[in-house]
Every structure is written in structure tokens, then in C-alpha cells.
C-alpha positions in Angstrom: 102.2 83.4 152.8 103.8 82.9 156.0 104.4 86.1 159.0 106.4 85.8 161.7 105.1 87.3 164.5 107.4 88.7 168.0 106.5 90.0 171.3 107.3 88.7 174.8 103.4 89.9 175.5 101.6 87.0 174.3 98.1 88.8 174.0 99.4 91.2 171.4 101.2 88.0 169.4 97.9 85.9 169.4 95.5 88.9 168.7 98.0 89.8 165.8 97.8 86.1 165.0 93.5 86.8 164.7 93.9 89.6 162.5 96.2 88.1 160.4 94.9 84.4 159.4 91.5 86.6 158.6 93.2 88.2 155.9 94.6 84.6 154.7 98.0 85.3 156.1 99.4 81.9 158.0 101.2 83.1 161.1 104.0 81.8 163.5 104.7 83.3 166.9 107.7 83.7 168.8 108.3 85.3 172.3 111.6 86.4 172.6 114.7 87.6 170.4 116.6 83.8 170.2 113.2 82.8 169.4 112.2 84.8 166.6 116.1 83.7 164.6 115.6 79.9 165.8 112.3 80.5 163.8 113.1 82.6 160.7 116.2 80.7 160.2 114.8 77.3 160.3 111.7 78.2 157.9 112.5 79.3 154.7 108.7 79.9 153.8 108.5 83.2 156.5 107.9 86.2 154.0 107.7 89.0 156.4 108.7 89.2 160.3 106.6 91.8 162.9 109.2 92.2 165.9 108.9 94.0 169.6 111.7 96.3 170.5 112.1 94.8 173.6 112.2 91.5 174.0 114.2 88.6 176.6 117.3 87.1 175.3 117.7 89.6 172.3 115.9 92.6 171.7 114.9 93.6 168.6 117.8 95.7 167.6 120.0 93.5 168.0 117.7 90.6 166.2 117.4 93.4 163.3 121.2 93.9 163.2 121.5 90.0 163.4 118.7 89.2 160.2 120.0 92.0 158.1 123.9 90.5 157.8 121.4 87.4 155.8 118.8 88.6 154.7 116.6 91.4 153.0 113.1 89.7 155.0 110.9 93.0 155.5 110.7 94.0 158.9 108.2 96.0 161.2 109.0 96.9 164.7 106.7 97.3 167.6 107.6 99.6 170.3 106.8 101.6 173.1 108.8 103.9 172.9 107.4 107.1 170.7 110.3 109.5 170.8 112.1 110.2 167.5 115.6 109.4 168.0 114.0 105.6 169.0 111.9 105.1 165.8 115.6 105.9 163.7 117.4 103.8 166.1 115.2 100.9 164.7 115.1 102.4 160.8 118.8 102.8 161.1 119.9 99.3 162.0 117.5 97.9 158.7 114.1 97.4 160.3 111.5 98.8 157.5 108.6 100.1 159.1 107.5 101.3 162.9 104.6 101.1 164.9 104.1 102.9 168.0 102.3 100.7 170.8 99.2 101.2 172.0 98.1 100.5 167.8 95.1 99.8 166.5 95.5 96.1 165.0 93.8 97.6 161.3 97.3 99.6 161.3 99.5 97.1 161.4 97.6 94.9 158.9 97.9 97.3 156.5 101.4 98.6 157.3 102.3 94.6 156.6 100.5 94.2 153.3 101.9 97.8 151.8 105.5 96.2 153.1 104.4 92.7 151.5 103.8 94.8 147.9 106.9 96.9 148.1 108.9 93.7 148.6 108.1 93.2 144.9 108.1 96.7 144.2 109.8 97.1 140.8 109.1 93.1 139.8 107.6 93.2 136.2 107.4 90.6 133.0 109.3 93.2 130.6 111.5 92.6 128.1 113.9 95.3 129.2 114.9 94.0 132.4 118.3 95.6 133.5 118.6 99.7 133.8 122.5 100.9 133.7 123.0 103.8 136.6 126.5 104.9 135.9 128.4 101.7 138.2 125.0 100.1 139.1 123.3 97.6 137.0 119.6 97.7 138.8 117.8 94.0 137.5 114.4 94.8 138.1 112.7 91.7 137.3 114.6 90.0 139.8 115.0 92.9 141.9 119.0 92.8 142.3 121.2 95.5 142.3 124.7 94.9 141.3 128.1 97.3 140.3 129.2 96.7 136.3 132.4 94.3 138.3 129.2 92.0 138.9 129.2 92.3 143.2 125.8 92.4 144.4 124.6 95.4 146.7 122.3 93.5 149.1 119.3 96.5 149.6 115.9 96.2 151.3 112.7 95.9 149.3 112.6 99.8 150.2 115.9 100.8 149.6 115.6 99.3 146.3 111.8 100.6 145.1 113.6 104.3 146.1 117.1 103.9 143.7 114.3 101.9 141.3 112.5 105.0 141.8 114.8 107.7 141.6 116.8 106.4 138.6 114.1 105.7 136.3 112.9 109.0 136.5 116.2 110.6 136.0 117.1 114.7 136.9 113.6 114.6 137.7 113.7 115.9 141.9 111.7 113.3 144.2 110.9 115.2 147.3 110.7 113.0 150.9 106.8 113.3 150.9 106.3 111.8 147.0 109.2 108.8 148.2 107.3 107.5 150.9 103.4 107.8 148.9 105.6 105.6 145.8 107.9 103.5 147.2 105.5 102.8 150.6 102.3 103.8 149.0 101.0 105.3 152.5 100.5 108.4 153.8 102.4 109.6 157.0 103.4 112.0 159.3 106.9 111.2 159.2 107.7 110.5 156.2 110.6 113.4 155.7 112.9 111.8 158.5 111.8 107.7 157.9 113.1 108.5 153.7 116.0 110.4 154.9 117.0 107.0 156.9 116.6 104.5 154.2 118.2 107.6 151.3 121.0 107.8 153.8 120.9 103.8 154.1 120.8 103.2 150.5 124.0 105.8 149.9 126.3 104.0 152.7 125.7 100.8 150.8 126.5 102.7 147.3 129.5 104.3 148.2 131.2 101.3 149.6 130.0 99.1 146.9 131.5 101.6 144.4 134.3 103.1 145.8 132.3 106.4 146.8 130.3 106.8 144.1 127.7 109.9 144.8 124.8 108.5 142.9 121.9 109.8 145.0 122.2 113.8 145.1 120.2 115.9 147.7 118.6 118.9 146.3 118.4 120.9 149.7 114.8 121.8 150.7 113.0 119.9 147.8 114.2 116.3 148.0 116.2 113.8 145.9 117.1 113.0 142.3 119.5 111.2 140.0 121.2 112.6 137.4 121.2 111.2 134.4 124.3 109.2 133.4 
């Protein structure tokens, strides 16, 4: 499994490369935003991107925006910025997770493993592949969501995980913490804000694809649910 690590600080790239190789991953390296895009587009084997925010040529936010036009590859962002606004900006633009510098390399490796697990969330060998949800069809084996007209909706692995969790448990209200633990499979002090951003993205994509259908409901002060269709 190949991971692309991108940071203009070569010591950080080399350090993460050592830890990832020790876990059995193959590591490709880049040192600015344009190098990251060139590496990603020229190598189809890359399955996850670790991306710094502040870099020359193109910063991490610009890179995420461009990648998300054509790919839903898991992206873990690194940044020395610590405010919630900075974290949310990265998530809003398509990142899947966010680690603040300075970091423990073991934490980064744990986050990477979690994201890779999530990239296959809902993929099973069950015979019942499709789950109908109002104007949507969720195909868990192929990790796809399409409208009843057959138009695909491009979701990240985490957005798919949230949708599948709620859709497969109709009428049940899940708190943000429950969603985070079930989909991300890790503990976090910022889980509510992280889930809020991903749910907002997910809603926008569904409403855009279905002409305004509001599939996910907010139960104020409690969490989120999908009513049985």
C-alpha cells in the first residue's frame, strides 16, 4: 500500500517515511504542492495523501481543492496552525482528518490506519448490495451512491461512512461522538466539529444531486438521523 507524504520540511517527510515503512507501507515523497499533484496524477497506486498546509507553489488547501475535483482519495492534513477555524477550513475543503504540529509520529500512523480502514467502510461480500434511500441508491460493495436516475454522487470515504451508518439504522439518532467513534473509529476532543463539517458537506452534495432533498435530519442537542423511507 503506497502513501504520498508531502511537506516542504524534508526532516518531517523523512521521519514519517521511516515510521510508515516500519508499518509495511510504501512511501512516496514530495516537497511542494505542485510536486504532490504531479506525483498523485502519475501514480495510480497511491492510496492516501499526507499533506502539509503551508507549502510553496501551491499550499495544501489549494491542492485539496484540486484533488477533490476528480478524486476521493483519503487526505490527512498537517499544519502548525492550531485554531478551530484553520482546522475547519481544511475539512471544509475536502480533507478527511487533521493533525497539528508538532505531532507524535505514532499518532499520525494511527490516523492513517484509521483513514485507510474507513476507505473501505461498508464494503462487504453480502448478497444485499443495494440500500434504497428515497431518491438515492447506496451500493455498499462498490462504495457508491447514485440517484435513482443513475447519476453518481462523489463522496469521500468518511462521507459515505456517515451516510451508510445513518441509512442502515433508520429513525435512530446518532450523536456526533457516536458517529465519530463508529466511522472514524478513534477518540477525539474535536469530534463534534469534525462530524458537523462532514455532515454539512454530505448534505450539500445530496441536495445538489437530488434537487434539494433533505435526507439527513438534525435533532438539535442530540445528533443526526435519517427517517425511514
